[in-house]
C-alpha positions, 0 to 999 in steps of 0.5 A: 444440535444446534447449541452444539453447532454454535459452540463448534462454530465459535470455537472456530471463528478465533482459529481463523482470526488467528490465521489472519493475524499470523499471516498478517504478521508474515506480510509485515515481516516480508514487507520489511524485508524488502525494504530492507534488503529487496524482494530477492531477500532470502526467504530464511531471512523473512522466516526469522524476521516473522519469527517462523519456520521457512515451511509456514512460509511455503504452506502460505505462499508456495512461490516467491511471486505469490508472496510477493504478490500478497505483500503488495496486495497487503500494502494497497488495502492498508493505504486504501483503508488510511484514506478516511481515517485521515480524512476523519482524524486530520486538521483539513482534507488538503492535510488528509491528502498531504499524509496519504501521498505521503504514505503512497510514496512510502508505497512506490519507493519501497517496491523496488524490483517488483516487476523484475521479479514478477516479469515472468508472471504477467497475469499475476502482476496485471492482476496486481496491477488492476487491483491497485487502481481499483483500490486506490484511485477512488481513495485519492478522488475521494480526498481531492474531493474533499479538500475541493469541496472544503475550498482548499483546492480546485475543483476538477482535479483527476485523481489518476494524473495526480497518482501517475505524477507522483509515481512518475516522481518517485521513479530512481528514488531507491537507486540516489540518495540525492534525489529527494523524491519525497521533497518534490511530492510535497512541493506538488501537493502543495502547489495544488493551493497555490494553484488555487489562490493563483486563479 
């Protein structure tokens, strides 16, 4: 009896893994469609990009708001997981911080239209914003602490104002091709080191 239960459990696991992979493929396709065409992109275009039927999308995400929230939660998770990975693989903590902030900029400048679409779902938007802060502030703080411990930036830099500042620099980046938010953010991160040298 136990053996058959174990076999049944093992048979079920690949389905769950497949379902997760399928959902990730769908979320990645939706994210790419949002970047290319905004969050109002037709669901059929997302389905075509993901190689699934529209019914599959609606089965997972009954409303557009559900899909949008899922896409951005997925991207927040990827950004959160990138922090420790970059710390382990980058030549220095400051380099890891710079690369992570670059990914953060990618996230910020490609989420145009999010607030407008979710305006009618304040609860969903509030929950997404809280998740954003809960997941990303500790990651940014860890990167800042590592750079400070390595003597690369001044100690005591708070993650919230840095992320808020980067966010403010990204405002309008998707609607003005002459405005290079990424370059300004790069100068900001470089300035953390310059500030240390001037103390």
